[in-house]
C-alpha positions as CSV (number, residue, x, y, z in Angstrom):
1,M,0.0,0.0,0.0
2,E,1.4,3.3,-1.1
3,I,0.7,6.4,1.0
4,K,0.5,9.5,-1.1
5,L,0.9,13.0,0.5
6,N,0.1,16.3,-1.1
7,K,3.0,18.6,-1.7
8,E,2.2,21.0,1.2
9,I,2.1,18.2,3.8
10,E,5.2,16.6,2.3
11,K,7.1,20.0,2.7
12,K,5.9,20.3,6.3
13,L,7.0,16.8,7.1
14,I,10.4,17.3,5.5
15,A,10.9,20.5,7.5
16,S,9.9,18.6,10.6
17,I,12.5,15.9,9.9
18,K,15.2,18.4,9.3
19,R,14.4,20.2,12.5
20,Y,14.3,17.0,14.5
21,T,17.7,15.8,13.2
22,S,19.2,19.2,13.8
23,E,17.9,19.5,17.4
24,N,18.2,15.8,18.5
25,L,20.9,14.2,16.4
26,E,23.1,17.2,16.0
27,T,23.3,16.6,12.2
28,E,22.0,18.6,9.3
29,M,19.9,16.8,6.7
30,G,19.2,18.3,3.3
31,D,15.9,18.3,1.5
32,L,16.8,15.2,-0.5
33,Q,18.0,13.2,2.5
34,S,14.9,14.2,4.5
35,S,12.6,13.4,1.5
36,L,14.2,9.9,1.2
37,F,13.9,9.3,5.0
38,L,10.2,10.4,4.8
39,Q,9.6,8.0,2.0
40,F,11.2,5.2,4.0
41,L,9.0,6.0,7.0
42,L,5.9,6.0,4.9
43,E,6.8,2.7,3.2
44,E,8.1,0.8,6.3
45,I,6.2,2.3,9.3
46,G,3.2,3.9,7.6
47,P,1.2,0.7,7.1
48,F,1.5,-0.2,10.8
49,V,0.3,3.2,11.9
50,Y,-2.5,3.1,9.2
51,N,-3.7,-0.3,10.3
52,L,-3.7,0.8,14.0
53,A,-5.7,3.9,13.1
54,I,-8.2,1.8,11.1
55,S,-8.5,-0.7,14.0
56,D,-9.1,2.1,16.5
57,A,-11.7,3.7,14.2
58,Q,-13.5,0.3,13.8
59,A,-13.6,-0.2,17.5
60,Y,-15.0,3.3,18.0
61,M,-17.7,2.7,15.4
62,Q,-18.6,-0.7,16.8
63,E,-19.0,0.9,20.3
64,K,-21.2,3.7,18.8
65,A,-23.3,1.1,16.9
66,L,-23.8,-0.8,20.2
67,D,-24.8,2.4,21.9
68,L,-27.3,3.1,19.2
69,E,-28.7,-0.4,19.4
70,T,-29.1,0.0,23.1
71,A,-30.8,3.3,22.7
72,V,-33.2,1.9,20.2
73,M,-34.0,-1.0,22.5
74,L,-34.6,1.4,25.4
75,L,-36.9,3.5,23.3
76,N,-38.9,0.5,22.3
77,S,-39.1,-0.9,25.9
78,P,-41.9,-0.1,28.3
79,T,-41.3,2.9,30.6
80,R,-42.6,1.1,33.6
81,P,-44.0,-2.4,34.4
82,G,-47.3,-3.0,32.8
83,S,-47.2,0.0,30.4
84,T,-47.3,-0.3,26.7
85,K,-44.6,0.6,24.3
86,R,-44.1,4.2,23.4
87,T,-45.1,5.4,20.0
88,L,-42.9,8.0,18.4
89,C,-44.2,10.3,15.7
90,A,-43.0,13.2,13.6
91,D,-44.5,15.8,15.9
92,P,-42.1,16.5,18.8
93,E,-44.9,17.8,21.0
94,K,-46.7,14.5,20.8
95,N,-43.4,12.6,21.5
96,S,-42.9,14.6,24.7
97,Q,-46.4,13.5,25.8
98,N,-45.6,9.9,25.1
99,R,-42.4,10.1,27.1
100,S,-42.4,9.5,30.8
101,T,-41.3,12.4,33.0
102,S,-38.3,10.5,34.3
103,T,-36.7,9.8,30.9
104,R,-35.4,6.4,31.9
105,S,-33.7,5.7,28.6
106,E,-31.7,8.9,28.8
107,R,-30.4,8.0,32.2
108,L,-29.5,4.5,31.1
109,I,-27.7,5.7,28.0
110,R,-25.7,8.2,30.1
111,K,-24.6,5.4,32.4
112,A,-23.4,3.2,29.5
């Protein structure tokens, strides 16, 4: 997998590499050396960082999907024993009449 950078980002990264080597390694790198080093990092390290980011994003999305599933279950569950399921409609005024005053689902969602 090849990681392509636009020219502006590439210039910023090259400047960052040059600054780092100057400050921390006490050596000066030119644009060509910094560019080659950046290319090496993108080819060798980039895929690992990319895969980790994708894994983190996937875990985040799965967590949010589970939260959504829980919220939908709570909205469709009775508000108290023996009551019927709430019916949601397009009119927010009517929805607030269908909701119990204690907004049980909101409290449960916040706890999750």
